[in-house]
C-alpha positions in Angstrom: 19.4 -30.0 -44.8 16.2 -30.3 -42.6 16.5 -30.7 -39.5 14.4 -32.2 -37.2 11.9 -29.6 -34.9 12.0 -29.8 -30.8 8.3 -30.7 -29.8 9.3 -29.9 -26.5 6.6 -27.8 -24.4 8.3 -25.1 -22.3 6.1 -25.6 -19.8 6.7 -29.1 -19.4 6.5 -30.2 -15.9 6.5 -26.4 -14.6 4.1 -26.0 -11.5 1.2 -23.8 -12.2 -0.7 -22.6 -9.7 -4.7 -21.6 -10.8 -6.7 -19.5 -8.4 -11.0 -19.5 -9.5 -13.2 -16.5 -8.3 -16.7 -18.0 -9.0 -19.6 -16.2 -9.7 -22.9 -17.2 -11.7 -22.5 -15.2 -14.4 -18.9 -15.5 -14.9 -15.5 -16.6 -13.4 -11.9 -14.9 -12.7 -8.8 -16.9 -13.3 -5.4 -16.5 -12.7 -2.8 -18.3 -14.0 0.9 -18.4 -12.0 3.9 -19.8 -11.1 5.9 -19.3 -7.8 7.3 -16.4 -8.7 5.5 -14.5 -11.6 1.7 -13.5 -12.7 1.1 -15.2 -16.2 -2.3 -14.0 -16.9 -5.3 -13.1 -15.2 -8.5 -13.0 -17.3 -12.6 -13.6 -17.3 -14.1 -16.5 -18.7 -17.7 -17.9 -18.5 -18.6 -20.4 -16.0 -17.2 -23.9 -17.2 -14.5 -26.3 -16.2 -14.6 -27.9 -19.2 -13.5 -24.3 -21.4 -11.4 -23.6 -18.4 -9.3 -26.7 -19.0 -9.1 -26.4 -22.5 -7.8 -23.5 -21.8 -5.1 -24.5 -20.2 -3.7 -27.5 -22.1 -3.7 -25.1 -24.7 -2.0 -22.2 -23.4 0.3 -24.2 -21.0 1.0 -27.9 -22.3 3.3 -30.3 -20.2 2.3 -28.2 -16.9 1.6 -29.4 -13.8 -1.6 -27.7 -12.9 -2.5 -26.8 -8.8 -6.2 -26.0 -8.8 -8.4 -23.8 -6.1 -11.7 -21.8 -5.5 -13.5 -20.8 -2.3 -16.5 -22.7 -1.4 -19.2 -21.4 -2.3 -22.5 -21.3 -3.5 -21.8 -23.3 -6.8 -21.3 -26.5 -4.4 -18.3 -28.9 -5.6 -19.0 -29.9 -9.0 -16.0 -27.8 -10.2 -14.0 -29.9 -7.8 -15.6 -33.0 -9.3 -14.9 -32.2 -12.6 -10.9 -31.5 -12.6 -10.1 -34.3 -9.2 -12.5 -37.5 -11.8 -9.7 -35.9 -14.5 -6.9 -36.4 -12.2 -6.1 -32.6 -11.6 -5.2 -31.5 -8.3 -7.8 -29.2 -7.0 -8.8 -27.5 -3.6 -11.5 -26.0 -2.6 -10.4 -23.5 0.4 -12.9 -22.0 3.0 -13.6 -18.6 2.3 -12.8 -17.3 6.2 -9.5 -18.8 5.7 -8.2 -16.8 3.3 -4.8 -15.1 4.3 -5.7 -10.8 5.3 -3.0 -9.1 3.1 -4.3 -5.5 5.0 -5.5 -4.8 1.5 -8.4 -3.2 1.8 -9.4 -3.5 -1.8 -11.8 -6.3 -3.4 -12.5 -6.9 -6.3 -12.8 -10.4 -8.4 -8.9 -9.6 -9.7 -7.9 -9.3 -6.2 -9.4 -12.5 -5.3 -8.6 -14.1 -7.8 -4.8 -13.5 -7.8 -5.0 -13.7 -3.9 -6.3 -17.4 -4.5 -3.4 -18.3 -7.0 -1.0 -16.4 -4.6 -1.8 -18.4 -1.4 -2.0 -21.8 -2.9 1.3 -21.2 -4.2 2.8 -20.3 -0.7 0.7 -23.2 1.0 -1.0 -20.7 2.9 -4.8 -22.2 2.6 -6.8 -24.7 4.1 -8.3 -27.4 2.3 -12.3 -28.2 2.9 -12.2 -32.2 3.5 -15.1 -33.0 0.8 -16.8 -36.0 1.7 -17.4 -38.7 -0.9 -19.8 -37.6 -4.1 -22.3 -40.1 -2.8 -22.1 -38.7 0.6 -22.9 -35.6 -0.4 -26.1 -36.3 -2.1 -27.3 -37.9 0.6 -26.6 -34.5 2.6 -28.5 -32.7 -0.2 -31.6 -35.0 0.4 -31.2 -33.9 4.0 -31.3 -30.2 2.7 -34.9 -30.5 1.3 -36.2 -32.4 3.7 -35.4 -29.5 6.7 -36.5 -27.6 4.0 -40.3 -29.0 4.2 -40.1 -29.0 8.1 -39.7 -26.0 7.7 -42.3 -24.8 5.6 -44.5 -27.6 7.4 -43.8 -25.3 10.8 -44.6 -22.0 8.7 -47.9 -23.6 7.5 -48.8 -24.2 11.5 -48.2 -21.1 12.3 -49.7 -19.0 9.7 -53.1 -21.0 10.1 -52.9 -20.6 14.3 -52.5 -16.8 13.7 -55.5 -16.7 11.0 -57.9 -18.5 14.4 -56.1 -16.2 16.9 -56.7 -13.3 14.5 -60.9 -14.6 14.2 -60.2 -15.6 18.2 -61.8 -18.7 16.4 -62.3 -21.9 19.6 -59.8 -23.9 17.8 -57.3 -21.5 18.3 -56.5 -23.6 21.6 -56.8 -26.7 19.9 -53.7 -29.0 19.7 -52.9 -29.8 15.8 -53.3 -33.4 14.6 -55.2 -35.4 12.0 -58.7 -34.4 13.4 -57.9 -30.4 14.2 -57.4 -30.5 10.3 -60.4 -32.1 9.4 -62.2 -29.6 11.3 -60.5 -27.0 10.0 -61.6 -27.9 6.4 -65.2 -27.5 7.4 -64.9 -23.9 8.8 -66.7 -21.4 7.0 -65.5 -17.5 7.9 -67.6 -14.9 6.7 -64.9 -13.2 4.5 -64.6 -15.2 1.2 -61.2 -14.4 0.6 -60.2 -15.2 4.0 -62.0 -18.9 3.7 -59.7 -19.1 0.3 -56.4 -18.2 1.9 -56.9 -20.7 4.6 -58.2 -23.4 2.5 -55.2 -22.7 0.6 -52.7 -23.4 3.0 -54.4 -26.8 4.5 -54.3 -27.7 1.3 -50.4 -26.7 0.9 -49.9 -28.5 4.9 -51.2 -31.3 3.3 -49.3 -31.6 0.5 -45.7 -30.8 1.9 -46.7 -33.5 4.8 -46.8 -36.1 1.9 -43.9 -35.0 0.6 -42.1 -34.9 4.1 -43.2 -38.8 4.3 -41.9 -39.7 0.4 -38.5 -38.0 1.9 -38.3 -39.9 4.9 -38.7 -42.9 3.0 -35.7 -41.3 0.9 -34.0 -41.4 4.1 -34.5 -44.4 5.0 -32.7 -46.1 1.8 -29.7 -45.0 2.9 -29.3 -47.7 5.6 -28.5 -50.0 2.4 -25.4 -48.5 1.7 -22.8 -50.9 2.0 -20.0 -48.5 4.2 -22.9 -46.5 6.2 -25.1 -49.4 7.0 -23.6 -51.1 10.0 -22.7 -47.5 11.2 -26.4 -46.4 11.3 -27.3 -49.3 12.7 -25.5 -49.0 15.2 -26.7 -45.4 16.5 -30.9 -46.5 15.8 -30.8 -48.9 18.0 -30.0 -46.4 20.7 -33.3 -46.4 23.0 -34.3 -42.5 22.0 -33.1 -42.0 18.5 -34.6 -42.6 15.4 -33.9 -43.7 12.5 -33.8 -40.1 10.9 -31.5 -39.0 13.3 -29.9 -41.6 12.9 -28.6 -41.4 9.4 -27.9 -37.8 9.8 -25.2 -38.4 12.6 -23.9 -40.9 9.9 -23.6 -38.9 6.9 -22.4 -35.7 8.5 -20.1 -37.3 11.7 -19.4 -41.0 10.7 -19.0 -41.0 6.9 -15.7 -41.6 6.9 -14.6 -44.1 10.3 -11.4 -42.2 10.7 -13.0 -38.6 10.1 -12.1 -37.7 13.6 -9.0 -38.8 15.6 -10.5 -38.8 19.0 -13.4 -38.2 20.3 -12.5 -35.5 22.2 -12.2 -34.3 18.8 -15.7 -35.2 17.3 -17.2 -33.4 20.9 -14.9 -30.0 20.1 -16.2 -30.2 16.4 -19.7 -30.2 17.6 -18.9 -27.2 20.1 -19.8 -29.8 23.5 -16.4 -29.2 24.9 -16.1 -26.6 27.8 -13.4 -23.6 27.1 -11.8 -20.8 29.7 -10.4 -17.9 28.9 -8.7 -15.7 31.8 -7.0 -12.9 32.2 -5.7 -12.5 36.0 -8.4 -12.7 38.4 -10.9 -12.8 35.2 -11.7 -16.3 34.4 -15.0 -16.4 31.4 -16.0 -20.2 30.3 -18.0 -21.0 27.9 -18.3 -24.0 25.3 -15.2 -24.5 22.5 -15.7 -25.9 19.0 -18.6 -25.2 17.1 -17.1 -25.1 13.6 -19.1 -28.0 12.7 -22.9 -27.9 12.1 -25.4 -25.6 14.3 -28.7 -27.1 13.8 -26.9 -30.8 14.2 -25.5 -29.9 17.7 -29.1 -28.8 18.5 -30.5 -31.9 17.4 -27.5 -34.0 19.5 -28.7 -31.6 22.3 -32.5 -32.5 21.8 -31.7 -36.1 21.3 -29.6 -35.9 24.8 -32.9 -34.9 26.8 -34.6 -38.2 25.5 -31.6 -41.0 25.9 -30.6 -39.6 29.1 -34.1 -41.0 30.4 -33.0 -44.1 29.1 -29.5 -44.7 30.3 -28.4 -44.8 33.5 -25.1 -43.4 32.7 -26.2 -40.6 30.8 -28.3 -39.7 34.1 -25.7 -39.9 36.6 -23.5 -37.6 34.5 -26.6 -35.3 34.3 -27.0 -35.3 38.2 -23.6 -35.3 38.9 -23.2 -31.9 37.0 -26.5 -30.4 37.8 -25.9 -30.9 41.5 -22.3 -29.1 41.1 -23.4 -26.2 38.7 -27.1 -25.8 39.5 -28.2 -25.4 35.4 -29.8 -28.1 33.8 -28.2 -26.1 30.5 -24.7 -27.6 31.3 -25.7 -30.8 32.5 -27.4 -31.9 29.1 -24.5 -30.6 27.4 -22.2 -32.8 29.5 -24.4 -35.6 28.9 -24.6 -34.8 25.3 -20.9 -34.8 25.4 -21.1 -38.4 26.8 -23.2 -39.4 25.1 -21.3 -38.9 21.5 -18.2 -40.5 22.9 -20.1 -43.7 23.5 -21.1 -43.0 20.3 -17.7 -42.6 18.9 -16.4 -45.9 20.8 -18.9 -48.1 19.2 -18.7 -46.6 15.9 -14.6 -47.0 16.3 -15.1 -50.5 17.9 -18.2 -52.0 15.2 -20.1 -53.0 18.4 -23.9 -52.0 19.5 -24.0 -49.1 22.0 -24.8 -50.3 25.5 -26.8 -48.7 28.1 -25.7 -48.0 31.4 -21.8 -49.0 31.2 -19.5 -46.0 31.8 -16.8 -45.5 28.7 -13.6 -45.8 30.3 -10.8 -44.6 28.0 -7.5 -47.0 27.2 -4.3 -45.9 29.1 
């Protein structure tokens, strides 16, 4: 007499933890339960193949996946998250150190899976996919601006080397045209500086194109209003407004308070004391250092336009005697006012003190 086979998988509703050590040419993957490591293996870097492996060998299981934030970006996260799998990306510097001095790809993979099972890992807060694409546009733009500066310094160095009178001239379009007409005795020298001038003109056009694309981000349905609020602040242009919006205000409730925003930017003061010794400095700085520098630069401009920021600058400067401390305090106040405007969805108002609700 034939009996009906039980088709239920042994892995039905079993929770599996998968740690992926990501490299360009390979992945090292560890699969484990809470108590037992099941398999550690090397495979080619393919999210689809990993998914097929898990479904074939551990059908019916519930998968929890983790990998370190790395060069590869977040396409691995996107692949699994869009299919409904639970996956996190963890910062490299947040992985718990167990005292083991050995470091191999297998050890790293096993460590990720184990620490995920124990809930020891911190998750990177990932922006939405389109916001990440906006950030990538800014990375390209920043590289272009960096290359523009490099070319300028190289040309200035050439002029200095030849002791040419134009070495003292301010850089503008007129100077660029004059440089095109210069002829040096060394033909190879002429060729090199000519190529640099051509590259400079090309990179300028690329920067203009990037700025047009960045300007179109203002049309984003969710970010548009926030960009508009920041852009209206006297002293802040569209590029800085978009940059701040996608990095700090892509989610309206990303920061619970203005204190946490300023702490993230490294604008809040800190104090360390031991006995009679007191050391003061800045705290936070878990965010983008470049963004902090840009905000300080914006504070130098807005402090001349907004009486409330100027008042803050004057009071801190008189007390500390340091313009640097004064401008950081003004930048902190600027971000506090911007935070309030974004939360209330109201235009930024100059010459008004921010009063915190009781």
